[in-house]
Biopython code that builds the backbone (N, CA, C, O; Angstrom):
import numpy as np
from Bio.PDB.StructureBuilder import StructureBuilder

atoms = [
    (1, "MET", "N", (-28.268, 6.642, -9.846)),
    (1, "MET", "CA", (-26.925, 6.913, -9.368)),
    (1, "MET", "C", (-25.978, 5.839, -9.901)),
    (1, "MET", "O", (-26.119, 4.657, -9.587)),
    (2, "SER", "N", (-25.029, 6.262, -10.700)),
    (2, "SER", "CA", (-24.072, 5.288, -11.228)),
    (2, "SER", "C", (-22.767, 5.379, -10.437)),
    (2, "SER", "O", (-22.355, 6.456, -10.008)),
    (3, "LEU", "N", (-22.140, 4.239, -10.258)),
    (3, "LEU", "CA", (-20.898, 4.173, -9.507)),
    (3, "LEU", "C", (-19.709, 4.327, -10.446)),
    (3, "LEU", "O", (-19.779, 3.974, -11.623)),
    (4, "THR", "N", (-18.618, 4.860, -9.905)),
    (4, "THR", "CA", (-17.398, 4.884, -10.686)),
    (4, "THR", "C", (-16.811, 3.477, -10.690)),
    (4, "THR", "O", (-17.253, 2.606, -9.941)),
    (5, "LYS", "N", (-15.832, 3.272, -11.526)),
    (5, "LYS", "CA", (-15.203, 1.960, -11.645)),
    (5, "LYS", "C", (-14.576, 1.515, -10.314)),
    (5, "LYS", "O", (-14.701, 0.355, -9.922)),
    (6, "THR", "N", (-13.901, 2.448, -9.623)),
    (6, "THR", "CA", (-13.255, 2.091, -8.365)),
    (6, "THR", "C", (-14.276, 1.824, -7.257)),
    (6, "THR", "O", (-14.078, 0.923, -6.442)),
    (7, "GLU", "N", (-15.360, 2.593, -7.220)),
    (7, "GLU", "CA", (-16.405, 2.364, -6.212)),
    (7, "GLU", "C", (-17.067, 0.999, -6.421)),
    (7, "GLU", "O", (-17.356, 0.283, -5.462)),
    (8, "ARG", "N", (-17.301, 0.654, -7.679)),
    (8, "ARG", "CA", (-17.909, -0.636, -7.993)),
    (8, "ARG", "C", (-16.991, -1.781, -7.546)),
    (8, "ARG", "O", (-17.449, -2.749, -6.940)),
    (9, "ARG", "N", (-15.688, -1.661, -7.850)),
    (9, "ARG", "CA", (-14.724, -2.681, -7.464)),
    (9, "ARG", "C", (-14.626, -2.792, -5.943)),
    (9, "ARG", "O", (-14.479, -3.889, -5.405)),
    (10, "GLN", "N", (-14.708, -1.652, -5.253)),
    (10, "GLN", "CA", (-14.650, -1.638, -3.796)),
    (10, "GLN", "C", (-15.843, -2.382, -3.208)),
    (10, "GLN", "O", (-15.688, -3.131, -2.243)),
    (11, "ARG", "N", (-17.024, -2.187, -3.772)),
    (11, "ARG", "CA", (-18.215, -2.896, -3.307)),
    (11, "ARG", "C", (-18.073, -4.398, -3.493)),
    (11, "ARG", "O", (-18.419, -5.177, -2.606)),
    (12, "ILE", "N", (-17.562, -4.800, -4.655)),
    (12, "ILE", "CA", (-17.353, -6.227, -4.923)),
    (12, "ILE", "C", (-16.345, -6.792, -3.931)),
    (12, "ILE", "O", (-16.527, -7.893, -3.411)),
    (13, "LYS", "N", (-15.284, -6.035, -3.671)),
    (13, "LYS", "CA", (-14.238, -6.460, -2.738)),
    (13, "LYS", "C", (-14.823, -6.696, -1.345)),
    (13, "LYS", "O", (-14.530, -7.712, -0.715)),
    (14, "PHE", "N", (-15.645, -5.768, -0.862)),
    (14, "PHE", "CA", (-16.257, -5.923, 0.458)),
    (14, "PHE", "C", (-17.203, -7.115, 0.495)),
    (14, "PHE", "O", (-17.288, -7.816, 1.504)),
    (15, "ARG", "N", (-17.914, -7.344, -0.606)),
    (15, "ARG", "CA", (-18.838, -8.479, -0.684)),
    (15, "ARG", "C", (-18.064, -9.798, -0.606)),
    (15, "ARG", "O", (-18.514, -10.746, 0.038)),
    (16, "ILE", "N", (-16.907, -9.857, -1.257)),
    (16, "ILE", "CA", (-16.059, -11.050, -1.204)),
    (16, "ILE", "C", (-15.522, -11.253, 0.210)),
    (16, "ILE", "O", (-15.525, -12.369, 0.730)),
    (17, "ARG", "N", (-15.056, -10.155, 0.833)),
    (17, "ARG", "CA", (-14.433, -10.244, 2.159)),
    (17, "ARG", "C", (-15.411, -10.621, 3.263)),
    (17, "ARG", "O", (-14.991, -11.071, 4.330)),
    (18, "LYS", "N", (-16.724, -10.444, 3.023)),
    (18, "LYS", "CA", (-17.715, -10.898, 4.007)),
    (18, "LYS", "C", (-17.671, -12.414, 4.134)),
    (18, "LYS", "O", (-17.942, -12.965, 5.201)),
    (19, "VAL", "N", (-17.326, -13.083, 3.040)),
    (19, "VAL", "CA", (-17.342, -14.544, 2.983)),
    (19, "VAL", "C", (-15.949, -15.134, 3.188)),
    (19, "VAL", "O", (-15.785, -16.088, 3.947)),
    (20, "VAL", "N", (-14.947, -14.572, 2.516)),
    (20, "VAL", "CA", (-13.592, -15.127, 2.519)),
    (20, "VAL", "C", (-12.808, -14.567, 3.693)),
    (20, "VAL", "O", (-12.670, -13.353, 3.843)),
    (21, "SER", "N", (-12.295, -15.468, 4.524)),
    (21, "SER", "CA", (-11.500, -15.064, 5.672)),
    (21, "SER", "C", (-10.394, -16.078, 5.889)),
    (21, "SER", "O", (-10.600, -17.273, 5.677)),
    (22, "GLY", "N", (-9.224, -15.620, 6.307)),
    (22, "GLY", "CA", (-8.092, -16.511, 6.508)),
    (22, "GLY", "C", (-7.920, -16.893, 7.967)),
    (22, "GLY", "O", (-8.061, -16.054, 8.856)),
    (23, "THR", "N", (-7.617, -18.155, 8.210)),
    (23, "THR", "CA", (-7.320, -18.645, 9.552)),
    (23, "THR", "C", (-5.866, -19.092, 9.580)),
    (23, "THR", "O", (-5.174, -19.045, 8.563)),
    (24, "ALA", "N", (-5.406, -19.525, 10.748)),
    (24, "ALA", "CA", (-4.021, -19.988, 10.852)),
    (24, "ALA", "C", (-3.821, -21.257, 10.027)),
    (24, "ALA", "O", (-2.766, -21.436, 9.418)),
    (25, "SER", "N", (-4.822, -22.141, 10.000)),
    (25, "SER", "CA", (-4.694, -23.392, 9.247)),
    (25, "SER", "C", (-4.939, -23.201, 7.753)),
    (25, "SER", "O", (-4.359, -23.910, 6.930)),
    (26, "GLN", "N", (-5.797, -22.244, 7.403)),
    (26, "GLN", "CA", (-6.095, -21.980, 5.993)),
    (26, "GLN", "C", (-6.133, -20.466, 5.757)),
    (26, "GLN", "O", (-7.205, -19.862, 5.737)),
    (27, "PRO", "N", (-4.942, -19.854, 5.579)),
    (27, "PRO", "CA", (-4.889, -18.401, 5.398)),
    (27, "PRO", "C", (-5.430, -17.971, 4.034)),
    (27, "PRO", "O", (-5.730, -18.794, 3.170)),
    (28, "ARG", "N", (-5.540, -16.667, 3.878)),
    (28, "ARG", "CA", (-6.130, -16.068, 2.669)),
    (28, "ARG", "C", (-5.019, -15.553, 1.761)),
    (28, "ARG", "O", (-4.111, -14.855, 2.213)),
    (29, "LEU", "N", (-5.097, -15.903, 0.470)),
    (29, "LEU", "CA", (-4.178, -15.370, -0.529)),
    (29, "LEU", "C", (-4.848, -14.162, -1.160)),
    (29, "LEU", "O", (-5.782, -14.302, -1.950)),
    (30, "SER", "N", (-4.370, -12.973, -0.808)),
    (30, "SER", "CA", (-4.943, -11.727, -1.285)),
    (30, "SER", "C", (-4.136, -11.212, -2.467)),
    (30, "SER", "O", (-2.906, -11.176, -2.421)),
    (31, "VAL", "N", (-4.837, -10.811, -3.531)),
    (31, "VAL", "CA", (-4.187, -10.330, -4.747)),
    (31, "VAL", "C", (-4.531, -8.861, -4.950)),
    (31, "VAL", "O", (-5.699, -8.477, -4.886)),
    (32, "PHE", "N", (-3.509, -8.039, -5.194)),
    (32, "PHE", "CA", (-3.720, -6.648, -5.579)),
    (32, "PHE", "C", (-3.081, -6.442, -6.930)),
    (32, "PHE", "O", (-1.920, -6.792, -7.143)),
    (33, "ARG", "N", (-3.845, -5.871, -7.841)),
    (33, "ARG", "CA", (-3.385, -5.672, -9.207)),
    (33, "ARG", "C", (-3.415, -4.178, -9.515)),
    (33, "ARG", "O", (-4.472, -3.549, -9.467)),
    (34, "SER", "N", (-2.255, -3.618, -9.831)),
    (34, "SER", "CA", (-2.208, -2.231, -10.295)),
    (34, "SER", "C", (-2.059, -2.267, -11.815)),
    (34, "SER", "O", (-2.036, -3.343, -12.412)),
    (35, "ASN", "N", (-1.959, -1.113, -12.432)),
    (35, "ASN", "CA", (-1.814, -1.103, -13.885)),
    (35, "ASN", "C", (-0.527, -1.774, -14.350)),
    (35, "ASN", "O", (-0.512, -2.456, -15.375)),
    (36, "LYS", "N", (0.553, -1.578, -13.594)),
    (36, "LYS", "CA", (1.850, -2.114, -14.000)),
    (36, "LYS", "C", (2.238, -3.396, -13.279)),
    (36, "LYS", "O", (2.775, -4.317, -13.894)),
    (37, "GLU", "N", (1.974, -3.460, -11.992)),
    (37, "GLU", "CA", (2.508, -4.534, -11.153)),
    (37, "GLU", "C", (1.382, -5.411, -10.597)),
    (37, "GLU", "O", (0.200, -5.100, -10.747)),
    (38, "ILE", "N", (1.783, -6.526, -9.943)),
    (38, "ILE", "CA", (0.825, -7.380, -9.242)),
    (38, "ILE", "C", (1.480, -7.811, -7.931)),
    (38, "ILE", "O", (2.670, -8.125, -7.889)),
    (39, "TYR", "N", (0.690, -7.821, -6.873)),
    (39, "TYR", "CA", (1.179, -8.123, -5.535)),
    (39, "TYR", "C", (0.311, -9.227, -4.934)),
    (39, "TYR", "O", (-0.889, -9.291, -5.202)),
    (40, "ALA", "N", (0.917, -10.095, -4.123)),
    (40, "ALA", "CA", (0.168, -11.160, -3.467)),
    (40, "ALA", "C", (0.665, -11.292, -2.030)),
    (40, "ALA", "O", (1.861, -11.190, -1.758)),
    (41, "GLN", "N", (-0.279, -11.522, -1.118)),
    (41, "GLN", "CA", (0.054, -11.731, 0.295)),
    (41, "GLN", "C", (-0.733, -12.919, 0.804)),
    (41, "GLN", "O", (-1.866, -13.148, 0.380)),
    (42, "ILE", "N", (-0.141, -13.673, 1.709)),
    (42, "ILE", "CA", (-0.876, -14.725, 2.407)),
    (42, "ILE", "C", (-1.072, -14.231, 3.834)),
    (42, "ILE", "O", (-0.113, -13.967, 4.560)),
    (43, "ILE", "N", (-2.352, -14.112, 4.220)),
    (43, "ILE", "CA", (-2.719, -13.416, 5.453)),
    (43, "ILE", "C", (-3.511, -14.329, 6.388)),
    (43, "ILE", "O", (-4.415, -15.045, 5.958)),
    (44, "ASP", "N", (-3.156, -14.290, 7.669)),
    (44, "ASP", "CA", (-3.933, -14.935, 8.725)),
    (44, "ASP", "C", (-4.791, -13.834, 9.350)),
    (44, "ASP", "O", (-4.285, -13.020, 10.121)),
    (45, "ASP", "N", (-6.085, -13.803, 9.023)),
    (45, "ASP", "CA", (-6.970, -12.732, 9.489)),
    (45, "ASP", "C", (-7.297, -12.831, 10.974)),
    (45, "ASP", "O", (-7.594, -11.815, 11.602)),
    (46, "VAL", "N", (-7.250, -14.023, 11.546)),
    (46, "VAL", "CA", (-7.569, -14.188, 12.962)),
    (46, "VAL", "C", (-6.547, -13.441, 13.821)),
    (46, "VAL", "O", (-6.915, -12.725, 14.753)),
    (47, "ASN", "N", (-5.264, -13.612, 13.502)),
    (47, "ASN", "CA", (-4.201, -12.936, 14.246)),
    (47, "ASN", "C", (-3.793, -11.609, 13.621)),
    (47, "ASN", "O", (-3.010, -10.861, 14.208)),
    (48, "GLY", "N", (-4.320, -11.310, 12.432)),
    (48, "GLY", "CA", (-3.983, -10.065, 11.754)),
    (48, "GLY", "C", (-2.540, -9.993, 11.312)),
    (48, "GLY", "O", (-1.889, -8.959, 11.461)),
    (49, "VAL", "N", (-2.029, -11.102, 10.759)),
    (49, "VAL", "CA", (-0.614, -11.196, 10.408)),
    (49, "VAL", "C", (-0.456, -11.591, 8.941)),
    (49, "VAL", "O", (-1.144, -12.488, 8.452)),
    (50, "THR", "N", (0.459, -10.912, 8.246)),
    (50, "THR", "CA", (0.847, -11.330, 6.901)),
    (50, "THR", "C", (1.957, -12.360, 7.048)),
    (50, "THR", "O", (3.013, -12.068, 7.609)),
    (51, "LEU", "N", (1.714, -13.571, 6.541)),
    (51, "LEU", "CA", (2.687, -14.650, 6.688)),
    (51, "LEU", "C", (3.794, -14.548, 5.641)),
    (51, "LEU", "O", (4.976, -14.572, 5.985)),
    (52, "VAL", "N", (3.420, -14.435, 4.366)),
    (52, "VAL", "CA", (4.402, -14.258, 3.289)),
    (52, "VAL", "C", (3.833, -13.318, 2.242)),
    (52, "VAL", "O", (2.619, -13.137, 2.146)),
    (53, "SER", "N", (4.722, -12.721, 1.460)),
    (53, "SER", "CA", (4.272, -11.848, 0.382)),
    (53, "SER", "C", (5.222, -11.975, -0.799)),
    (53, "SER", "O", (6.363, -12.417, -0.659)),
    (54, "ALA", "N", (4.726, -11.578, -1.966)),
    (54, "ALA", "CA", (5.542, -11.567, -3.180)),
    (54, "ALA", "C", (4.966, -10.521, -4.114)),
    (54, "ALA", "O", (3.773, -10.221, -4.058)),
    (55, "SER", "N", (5.808, -9.963, -4.972)),
    (55, "SER", "CA", (5.322, -8.991, -5.934)),
    (55, "SER", "C", (6.170, -9.028, -7.192)),
    (55, "SER", "O", (7.262, -9.595, -7.213)),
    (56, "SER", "N", (5.648, -8.416, -8.230)),
    (56, "SER", "CA", (6.361, -8.365, -9.504)),
    (56, "SER", "C", (7.492, -7.333, -9.470)),
    (56, "SER", "O", (8.278, -7.253, -10.415)),
    (57, "ARG", "N", (7.583, -6.555, -8.413)),
    (57, "ARG", "CA", (8.637, -5.534, -8.304)),
    (57, "ARG", "C", (9.946, -6.112, -7.769)),
    (57, "ARG", "O", (10.985, -5.455, -7.835)),
    (58, "GLU", "N", (9.904, -7.328, -7.242)),
    (58, "GLU", "CA", (11.100, -7.927, -6.652)),
    (58, "GLU", "C", (12.114, -8.312, -7.720)),
    (58, "GLU", "O", (11.755, -8.606, -8.860)),
    (59, "LYS", "N", (13.379, -8.307, -7.336)),
    (59, "LYS", "CA", (14.439, -8.759, -8.241)),
    (59, "LYS", "C", (14.315, -10.272, -8.406)),
    (59, "LYS", "O", (13.985, -10.982, -7.456)),
    (60, "GLY", "N", (14.575, -10.749, -9.593)),
    (60, "GLY", "CA", (14.549, -12.191, -9.829)),
    (60, "GLY", "C", (13.210, -12.722, -10.310)),
    (60, "GLY", "O", (13.108, -13.900, -10.652)),
    (61, "VAL", "N", (12.177, -11.881, -10.346)),
    (61, "VAL", "CA", (10.881, -12.318, -10.867)),
    (61, "VAL", "C", (10.955, -12.229, -12.392)),
    (61, "VAL", "O", (11.395, -11.223, -12.947)),
    (62, "ALA", "N", (10.517, -13.297, -13.056)),
    (62, "ALA", "CA", (10.598, -13.356, -14.519)),
    (62, "ALA", "C", (9.850, -12.189, -15.150)),
    (62, "ALA", "O", (8.748, -11.839, -14.729)),
    (63, "THR", "N", (10.456, -11.603, -16.147)),
    (63, "THR", "CA", (9.801, -10.520, -16.874)),
    (63, "THR", "C", (9.269, -11.062, -18.191)),
    (63, "THR", "O", (9.612, -12.170, -18.603)),
    (64, "GLY", "N", (8.455, -10.298, -18.825)),
    (64, "GLY", "CA", (7.799, -10.700, -20.068)),
    (64, "GLY", "C", (6.482, -9.970, -20.122)),
    (64, "GLY", "O", (6.408, -8.794, -19.767)),
    (65, "THR", "N", (5.441, -10.651, -20.560)),
    (65, "THR", "CA", (4.126, -10.026, -20.543)),
    (65, "THR", "C", (3.632, -9.945, -19.110)),
    (65, "THR", "O", (4.188, -10.597, -18.226)),
    (66, "LYS", "N", (2.599, -9.157, -18.870)),
    (66, "LYS", "CA", (2.054, -9.023, -17.516)),
    (66, "LYS", "C", (1.504, -10.356, -17.027)),
    (66, "LYS", "O", (1.586, -10.654, -15.835)),
    (67, "ILE", "N", (0.945, -11.161, -17.923)),
    (67, "ILE", "CA", (0.381, -12.458, -17.546)),
    (67, "ILE", "C", (1.500, -13.423, -17.148)),
    (67, "ILE", "O", (1.355, -14.162, -16.174)),
    (68, "GLU", "N", (2.608, -13.426, -17.885)),
    (68, "GLU", "CA", (3.750, -14.280, -17.536)),
    (68, "GLU", "C", (4.345, -13.873, -16.191)),
    (68, "GLU", "O", (4.735, -14.723, -15.390)),
    (69, "THR", "N", (4.410, -12.561, -15.952)),
    (69, "THR", "CA", (4.932, -12.052, -14.684)),
    (69, "THR", "C", (4.027, -12.469, -13.531)),
    (69, "THR", "O", (4.513, -12.867, -12.472)),
    (70, "ALA", "N", (2.711, -12.378, -13.731)),
    (70, "ALA", "CA", (1.754, -12.777, -12.692)),
    (70, "ALA", "C", (1.908, -14.260, -12.371)),
    (70, "ALA", "O", (1.824, -14.649, -11.206)),
    (71, "ASN", "N", (2.133, -15.087, -13.382)),
    (71, "ASN", "CA", (2.337, -16.519, -13.175)),
    (71, "ASN", "C", (3.592, -16.751, -12.337)),
    (71, "ASN", "O", (3.590, -17.594, -11.441)),
    (72, "ALA", "N", (4.660, -16.011, -12.622)),
    (72, "ALA", "CA", (5.910, -16.129, -11.873)),
    (72, "ALA", "C", (5.718, -15.708, -10.415)),
    (72, "ALA", "O", (6.285, -16.323, -9.513)),
    (73, "VAL", "N", (4.919, -14.661, -10.181)),
    (73, "VAL", "CA", (4.635, -14.208, -8.813)),
    (73, "VAL", "C", (3.840, -15.280, -8.071)),
    (73, "VAL", "O", (4.079, -15.519, -6.887)),
    (74, "GLY", "N", (2.887, -15.932, -8.763)),
    (74, "GLY", "CA", (2.114, -17.026, -8.160)),
    (74, "GLY", "C", (3.004, -18.172, -7.723)),
    (74, "GLY", "O", (2.830, -18.728, -6.638)),
    (75, "LYS", "N", (3.958, -18.523, -8.573)),
    (75, "LYS", "CA", (4.899, -19.608, -8.225)),
    (75, "LYS", "C", (5.776, -19.205, -7.047)),
    (75, "LYS", "O", (6.055, -20.018, -6.165)),
    (76, "LEU", "N", (6.212, -17.939, -7.034)),
    (76, "LEU", "CA", (7.074, -17.439, -5.960)),
    (76, "LEU", "C", (6.352, -17.442, -4.618)),
    (76, "LEU", "O", (6.916, -17.857, -3.606)),
    (77, "ILE", "N", (5.097, -16.978, -4.613)),
    (77, "ILE", "CA", (4.356, -16.938, -3.340)),
    (77, "ILE", "C", (4.059, -18.350, -2.844)),
    (77, "ILE", "O", (4.074, -18.598, -1.638)),
    (78, "ALA", "N", (3.790, -19.272, -3.761)),
    (78, "ALA", "CA", (3.535, -20.662, -3.369)),
    (78, "ALA", "C", (4.791, -21.285, -2.770)),
    (78, "ALA", "O", (4.723, -21.991, -1.764)),
    (79, "GLU", "N", (5.923, -21.024, -3.387)),
    (79, "GLU", "CA", (7.198, -21.544, -2.886)),
    (79, "GLU", "C", (7.469, -21.034, -1.467)),
    (79, "GLU", "O", (7.863, -21.801, -0.589)),
    (80, "ARG", "N", (7.254, -19.730, -1.251)),
    (80, "ARG", "CA", (7.471, -19.140, 0.078)),
    (80, "ARG", "C", (6.464, -19.670, 1.092)),
    (80, "ARG", "O", (6.808, -19.894, 2.252)),
    (81, "ALA", "N", (5.222, -19.871, 0.659)),
    (81, "ALA", "CA", (4.184, -20.362, 1.562)),
    (81, "ALA", "C", (4.495, -21.780, 2.013)),
    (81, "ALA", "O", (4.358, -22.101, 3.194)),
    (82, "LEU", "N", (4.908, -22.622, 1.091)),
    (82, "LEU", "CA", (5.243, -24.004, 1.438)),
    (82, "LEU", "C", (6.424, -24.041, 2.397)),
    (82, "LEU", "O", (6.468, -24.876, 3.300)),
    (83, "LYS", "N", (7.388, -23.132, 2.203)),
    (83, "LYS", "CA", (8.542, -23.037, 3.101)),
    (83, "LYS", "C", (8.096, -22.603, 4.497)),
    (83, "LYS", "O", (8.693, -23.008, 5.495)),
    (84, "ALA", "N", (7.037, -21.771, 4.569)),
    (84, "ALA", "CA", (6.514, -21.289, 5.854)),
    (84, "ALA", "C", (5.531, -22.276, 6.479)),
    (84, "ALA", "O", (5.023, -22.031, 7.573)),
    (85, "GLY", "N", (5.259, -23.390, 5.796)),
    (85, "GLY", "CA", (4.390, -24.422, 6.355)),
    (85, "GLY", "C", (2.920, -24.265, 5.998)),
    (85, "GLY", "O", (2.063, -24.835, 6.673)),
    (86, "VAL", "N", (2.609, -23.509, 4.956)),
    (86, "VAL", "CA", (1.226, -23.313, 4.525)),
    (86, "VAL", "C", (1.022, -24.081, 3.219)),
    (86, "VAL", "O", (1.744, -23.853, 2.249)),
    (87, "SER", "N", (0.041, -24.993, 3.187)),
    (87, "SER", "CA", (-0.184, -25.754, 1.957)),
    (87, "SER", "C", (-1.574, -25.524, 1.373)),
    (87, "SER", "O", (-1.757, -25.657, 0.163)),
    (88, "THR", "N", (-2.562, -25.178, 2.212)),
    (88, "THR", "CA", (-3.908, -24.888, 1.700)),
    (88, "THR", "C", (-4.277, -23.454, 2.048)),
    (88, "THR", "O", (-3.976, -22.966, 3.137)),
    (89, "ILE", "N", (-4.934, -22.787, 1.103)),
    (89, "ILE", "CA", (-5.304, -21.389, 1.288)),
    (89, "ILE", "C", (-6.711, -21.156, 0.753)),
    (89, "ILE", "O", (-7.275, -22.007, 0.066)),
    (90, "THR", "N", (-7.271, -19.989, 1.078)),
    (90, "THR", "CA", (-8.486, -19.524, 0.403)),
    (90, "THR", "C", (-8.066, -18.363, -0.478)),
    (90, "THR", "O", (-7.195, -17.579, -0.099)),
    (91, "PHE", "N", (-8.673, -18.246, -1.644)),
    (91, "PHE", "CA", (-8.250, -17.254, -2.635)),
    (91, "PHE", "C", (-9.143, -16.028, -2.571)),
    (91, "PHE", "O", (-10.368, -16.141, -2.615)),
    (92, "ASP", "N", (-8.529, -14.855, -2.467)),
    (92, "ASP", "CA", (-9.240, -13.571, -2.453)),
    (92, "ASP", "C", (-8.794, -12.779, -3.669)),
    (92, "ASP", "O", (-7.671, -12.276, -3.712)),
    (93, "ARG", "N", (-9.678, -12.668, -4.664)),
    (93, "ARG", "CA", (-9.314, -12.001, -5.915)),
    (93, "ARG", "C", (-9.350, -10.491, -5.795)),
    (93, "ARG", "O", (-9.006, -9.799, -6.754)),
    (94, "GLY", "N", (-9.753, -9.955, -4.658)),
    (94, "GLY", "CA", (-9.668, -8.525, -4.386)),
    (94, "GLY", "C", (-10.578, -7.654, -5.230)),
    (94, "GLY", "O", (-10.233, -6.511, -5.530)),
    (95, "GLY", "N", (-11.726, -8.167, -5.615)),
    (95, "GLY", "CA", (-12.670, -7.367, -6.388)),
    (95, "GLY", "C", (-12.416, -7.394, -7.886)),
    (95, "GLY", "O", (-13.193, -6.835, -8.659)),
    (96, "ASN", "N", (-11.322, -8.049, -8.303)),
    (96, "ASN", "CA", (-11.033, -8.183, -9.729)),
    (96, "ASN", "C", (-11.721, -9.428, -10.260)),
    (96, "ASN", "O", (-12.038, -10.341, -9.498)),
    (97, "LEU", "N", (-11.952, -9.466, -11.562)),
    (97, "LEU", "CA", (-12.502, -10.657, -12.177)),
    (97, "LEU", "C", (-11.454, -11.761, -12.159)),
    (97, "LEU", "O", (-10.259, -11.491, -12.275)),
    (98, "TYR", "N", (-11.905, -13.008, -12.011)),
    (98, "TYR", "CA", (-10.984, -14.152, -12.051)),
    (98, "TYR", "C", (-10.692, -14.428, -13.520)),
    (98, "TYR", "O", (-11.324, -15.272, -14.156)),
    (99, "HIS", "N", (-9.714, -13.688, -14.037)),
    (99, "HIS", "CA", (-9.459, -13.713, -15.470)),
    (99, "HIS", "C", (-8.165, -12.949, -15.709)),
    (99, "HIS", "O", (-7.849, -12.039, -14.943)),
    (100, "GLY", "N", (-7.427, -13.280, -16.720)),
    (100, "GLY", "CA", (-6.217, -12.547, -17.040)),
    (100, "GLY", "C", (-5.114, -12.733, -16.019)),
    (100, "GLY", "O", (-4.721, -13.861, -15.722)),
    (101, "ARG", "N", (-4.609, -11.622, -15.475)),
    (101, "ARG", "CA", (-3.466, -11.672, -14.554)),
    (101, "ARG", "C", (-3.798, -12.342, -13.239)),
    (101, "ARG", "O", (-2.961, -13.050, -12.679)),
    (102, "VAL", "N", (-5.018, -12.131, -12.728)),
    (102, "VAL", "CA", (-5.414, -12.742, -11.452)),
    (102, "VAL", "C", (-5.493, -14.264, -11.620)),
    (102, "VAL", "O", (-5.034, -15.013, -10.758)),
    (103, "LYS", "N", (-6.069, -14.708, -12.716)),
    (103, "LYS", "CA", (-6.173, -16.144, -13.007)),
    (103, "LYS", "C", (-4.781, -16.747, -13.196)),
    (103, "LYS", "O", (-4.515, -17.852, -12.723)),
    (104, "SER", "N", (-3.902, -16.035, -13.877)),
    (104, "SER", "CA", (-2.544, -16.506, -14.119)),
    (104, "SER", "C", (-1.771, -16.672, -12.813)),
    (104, "SER", "O", (-1.033, -17.644, -12.647)),
    (105, "LEU", "N", (-1.939, -15.725, -11.884)),
    (105, "LEU", "CA", (-1.292, -15.819, -10.577)),
    (105, "LEU", "C", (-1.792, -17.045, -9.833)),
    (105, "LEU", "O", (-0.998, -17.783, -9.249)),
    (106, "ALA", "N", (-3.100, -17.270, -9.847)),
    (106, "ALA", "CA", (-3.691, -18.418, -9.157)),
    (106, "ALA", "C", (-3.191, -19.735, -9.758)),
    (106, "ALA", "O", (-2.884, -20.676, -9.027)),
    (107, "GLU", "N", (-3.112, -19.800, -11.081)),
    (107, "GLU", "CA", (-2.642, -21.019, -11.738)),
    (107, "GLU", "C", (-1.173, -21.283, -11.423)),
    (107, "GLU", "O", (-0.771, -22.432, -11.237)),
    (108, "GLY", "N", (-0.366, -20.211, -11.361)),
    (108, "GLY", "CA", (1.041, -20.354, -10.994)),
    (108, "GLY", "C", (1.197, -20.890, -9.581)),
    (108, "GLY", "O", (2.060, -21.728, -9.321)),
    (109, "ALA", "N", (0.364, -20.410, -8.672)),
    (109, "ALA", "CA", (0.401, -20.879, -7.284)),
    (109, "ALA", "C", (-0.015, -22.348, -7.195)),
    (109, "ALA", "O", (0.568, -23.116, -6.428)),
    (110, "ARG", "N", (-1.020, -22.736, -7.977)),
    (110, "ARG", "CA", (-1.460, -24.140, -7.993)),
    (110, "ARG", "C", (-0.372, -25.051, -8.557)),
    (110, "ARG", "O", (-0.119, -26.132, -8.026)),
    (111, "GLU", "N", (0.268, -24.603, -9.636)),
    (111, "GLU", "CA", (1.349, -25.400, -10.257)),
    (111, "GLU", "C", (2.478, -25.643, -9.271)),
    (111, "GLU", "O", (3.083, -26.715, -9.269)),
    (112, "ALA", "N", (2.765, -24.652, -8.434)),
    (112, "ALA", "CA", (3.882, -24.759, -7.482)),
    (112, "ALA", "C", (3.508, -25.527, -6.208)),
    (112, "ALA", "O", (4.363, -25.750, -5.351)),
    (113, "GLY", "N", (2.234, -25.935, -6.076)),
    (113, "GLY", "CA", (1.882, -26.831, -4.975)),
    (113, "GLY", "C", (0.882, -26.326, -3.955)),
    (113, "GLY", "O", (0.572, -27.057, -3.015)),
    (114, "LEU", "N", (0.358, -25.115, -4.088)),
    (114, "LEU", "CA", (-0.670, -24.643, -3.156)),
    (114, "LEU", "C", (-2.011, -25.262, -3.518)),
    (114, "LEU", "O", (-2.316, -25.450, -4.695)),
    (115, "LYS", "N", (-2.814, -25.578, -2.504)),
    (115, "LYS", "CA", (-4.140, -26.153, -2.732)),
    (115, "LYS", "C", (-5.209, -25.129, -2.355)),
    (115, "LYS", "O", (-5.182, -24.565, -1.261)),
    (116, "PHE", "N", (-6.158, -24.893, -3.279)),
    (116, "PHE", "CA", (-7.315, -24.042, -3.014)),
    (116, "PHE", "C", (-8.373, -24.262, -4.043)),
    (116, "PHE", "O", (-9.429, -23.631, -3.987)),
]
sb = StructureBuilder()
sb.init_structure("model")
sb.init_model(0)
sb.init_chain("A")
sb.init_seg("    ")
for serial, (resi, resn, name, xyz) in enumerate(atoms, 1):
    if name == "N":
        sb.init_residue(resn, " ", resi, " ")
    sb.init_atom(name, np.array(xyz, "f"), 0.0, 1.0, " ", f" {name:<3s}", serial, name[0])
structure = sb.get_structure()
């Protein structure tokens, strides 16, 4: 029995989520990557609350290649998180490989001051 691409990614995502969980002191940075856009949320799983979010669809996010856009979204979410009082997070790559746009978003967040 072979899995489809989405089923395989879903299994990986669930396997990651068994381990990675966000608390009030160290929330989870969740990344969702579609074909065109990239979205990021900082989530407190204990209270079930999204603290801050950012996406490539917002006005004012730098355009260019998808990797450059992901880096800009990483910087934006880090800036908002620091303003909300969050400095350390756990990273949830959402079943995607840590490579390309997901890696670029993480590096942008690190450059802007988030620790993980």
